[in-house]
N, C-alpha and C positions, 0 to 999 in steps of 0.2 A: 504493499501499501504505501504512495506519495503523503512523503510529509504531508504536502498541504489536504490532503483529505483526512492525515489523522489526526489535524489541527485542525480540522471542520468537526469531525465528530466529535473534537474535548473543548470545541467551541458549545455545543450539542447539545452532552450531559451538560454543561456548565448555566445555561440554557433552556431545563427542562420544562418554563410554559413556551417557547417555540415550536410552529411546524417545525419549521423549513432551516436550518442554517447552511449558505455555506461562504464559500469566500469567492469576491470576487475578482478582484486585483492583488497581487501581490510586487512590489518592489521594492529595491535596494535604499535610502537615504543617505542624503549625505551628510555625514560620521568624524567625529576623529579617526586617529589611528590605532585608538584598540579599542572600538565597540562595531559589534555586528548590531543592527537597525534594519527591519524588516516595515513596511510600511503595508496592513494591510486593508482593503475596504470589506467590509464583514454585509454580510446578506442575511439581515434577518426576517423572518414572517410570522409575524405571532397573528390570532386572527383574523386571517383573508387578509392582512396587511402589511407591506413588506417597503423594512427600511435600510441603510445603510449608512452600517453605522463605521466609520473614521477611529486607525487600529494603527497604535504601533508597536511591530514587536522584538523583544529584547532579551535575544537567546545569551547563554553562559556561554564565554568563551570558556576554554580549553585547557588555553596557551594567549600567550603574546608579552610586550612587553610590561606589562600590566600584570600579571599573572602576581599572586592566586586572582583571579575573579569571582564576587562572588552576588550574584541577582536576586539574589535571599534581602539582601543590606542595603541598596544599590529604592531595591522598593520599600525597605522599612524605615529611609530618609523621608523618598517622596511622598509617602503614605501619613507622616507626621508631618507634613512642610505641608498634607492638602488643613491644615488646622490651623494658619501661622498666617500673616500678610503677604508667605512670597508664593511669587506665582509659576504651580510648578504644572505638567498637565496628569490630568488623574489617571489613578492608578487603577486598575481595575480584579486581573486575576494578576499573582507569582503560584508554578507552581514548578512542586517540589520534586514531579514524578521523572525522570528519565527515557517514560516509554512513549510519552507521545512527537518528543525530537530530538531525544538522545542523551540531552541535556535540559537541564533548567530551564527556566525561564520564564519575563515578567511581559505583561500588555498594558499598556497605557492608552489613552485618548488621543490624538495625532491632532494637536491647533496648529488654526493657520496661523503665518506669520514668515517675516524673509532672517535669517543669522546674519553681521557683517560680518564680514573678514576677519579671520585669528587675526591676522597680524594690524594696525589700528597706525596708520601708517599719516592719518589726516592732523588736522588740528578740535578744538573743543565743539561739540555737537548737541541736537538737540538728542538724537540717539545717544552721544557717548554718556551724557550727563542722568540717563533715562536708565542708563547699565551699571552708572555707579550708586544711584537710587535701588536699583534690584539687589546690591551686592549688600549695600550699607543691611538693606530688608534680615538682607542670612545670616548678620553678623551680630544683628538688637533680635534675635531668637534668642526666647527664653529656652533652654538645654532642657532641663528637666520639665519641667511643663508640655514641653511638647515629646516626652518621651525621647527625649534622641541622649541620652545619658549614656547608651548602650555603645556610643560611637570611642564615650572615652576607652583607653588601655586596660586592662586592668592583670595587675593592680596599679590602681592610679596612679604616675606617673609625678617625677616631682615639680617639673616644670611644663608651661605649654609644647615647648618649643619640642618639649619628648613625647606629647602627647599629639602632636600633629606629626611627628617624625613616627612613629613605632612602625605604623607598617613598611614604608619608607627603608628601613632598617633592614626586614624584611624582604625583600623587592634588593635592595644591598646586596645581600649575601647572595639570593637566590642567581642575581646574576653574576655573579664571580667577584665579584672588585672587597671582595671580604681582605681588608687589609689593605688597598693601595694607596698610597703616601699622601696624595693628595686628600683621595675622598672620606677614607678616615680621621683623616685630620681633620677634617673640616668639622662633619661630624662633633667632634670632642671639643672642638674649635668655638662648634653652635652651641652648647650645650651648659662649657664652662663662660662664654658673654652673652646669657639672653641678658634682654636689657631689662631694667628695675620696674618699667611700667606692665612691663608684656602681661595677657590676661588669655584666661579662657572664651572662648566662643563659639559660637557655630562657624565651618568654612567648607565652600560650595569644593576648593582643593585645585579644581584648575578651570579661572573665570575667566578665560578668553573669551571675546568680546563675541565669538562663536558659536558660543551655548545659552545663548540668547537670542528667545522668539521676538523680536516688534512687528508692531503692527500700526500704523500711523504713529510713530515712537513716542508709542509708548511696551513697558517689556510686556508680551504676556507668556509666555515661561518662559522659565530659566532650567535647561535640559543637561543631563549626563553627570550624571552626584556619584558616579562608583568614587571619588575620592572626595568624598565629603569628610571631615575628621575635624575636631576640637584643639584649639590651637588658637595663638590669637591672628585679629583682622587682618594687621600686614601682613602674615605667610604668601595670601591669597592677592594682594595687592605685589606682592617681592618675586610670587613667583610668575603671573606676566612681565616682570622685567625680566628678569632671567630669563624667559624664551621669549621679548621678546630680543634680548642682547646677545641668544645662542642663534635663534635659528633669521632674524629678520636683520641684523646689527643695525640696531637701535637704542646705543645701551648708552645707557646715564651718566652722568656725574657721580654720583648719590642715589642710585639704586629709584630715580623717577625712573614714570612712566608717563602714558595720555592717560592714563586708570587712576594713577594713585593721583593723576590730577585733579580728575572727573567727579574725584572721591571727595576728593576731601574739599573739591567745589559746593556739590550736595550736601555735605553734612559735614560744613564749619571746619570738623579738625584740623588740628596741625601736625601732620604726620613726620614724625622722627624717625630715626633707627628704619630707614629705610634701606640703607646699605647693606646695613644686615641680614634683612630681608632676603636683598635678592640671592646674599648670600648663601641664606635657607631653599632659595627657589632653585640654586644653582648646585647645592647637592640631589635635590631631586633631577636638574634637569640631567646630573651624570650618571641618575638610574637609571635613567629612559633611556640612555642612547648605548647602554651597555645591553640597554633590554633587542635594540633594535643593530645594532655592530656585534654584541656580543663583548668578554672580558679581551679579548686580543685585539679590534677594533676601535677600540674606548681609548688611546694611548693619546691622542692627538687633540682629540675632544677636553680630555683632561688635566692637559699642559695647556691650552686656548680655559679655558674655566681657571685652571693655577693664575692667569698671569691676570684674568678679571678682576680675582678675591686681590690681588697685589695691585689691583688700580681702586675699589674698593678700602679693604681692610689695611691696607699697607703693604711692605712688603714679609713684613717681619710679624704675620700673622698666625702664620701657623708655628712661631718660638717658643 
């Protein structure tokens, strides 16, 4: 039986009041380098009335640059956020049984909108300010009230940077970076030198503009929650600064980016220690690149990261 037929049967069993459930259309959706995302038009007939429901299917990848993957965790995060001011697509079902597709998966609503480019080279716009507002809403979520405290590593970490990087330490090991003189030294430097005003907040994990759906200059959906974590809000800004530095050649003097500028504008916050948080983002970038190229091919990238760290933190940062 084709996977589409198995999925249609699954939907029919999930919607027992329907007289017929058919998958009308299946298509790949634009997504990041680490996600599998499939659009589905589900035709549901009930009481002789036929309706089409636009959905998105998120199957769990077996391996990849950000392994290990856990779609149940993403589902729990998005489900919890539906009770907050953060705009997320409605989540419908999570299915742990691998009999349907061979892997666990979840299904969510398909929200109409457009995504800005991943690398934002333009100036300040209403769209970018809307993204800054959505990111600030994420950071303002009451973690305990929303039921998101499960994102905190257990046992509880001593600092917000250790909380944020807990899963990245496992990826660091998995991607063969244990013992690397730059990435190991950077992790320990980050733990030792965390800013005194660091706090715990919900992080999106990858807040690049491409993970926001906009309609009429407003954010109507925040996507791709696989890297959600608990850490300092500036870590989200630092990750985007590191992304721009490594992949877009748009390094700043002090860890700022167009996203941090927009965030500061809409929140009125004076953002400090952005160089430190770009350094935290560069640690994550090293892990990502090792996942792409393997430990044997990551040497040049880590040398480039080391040079950027010298510029951000001073040549004796690892001393």
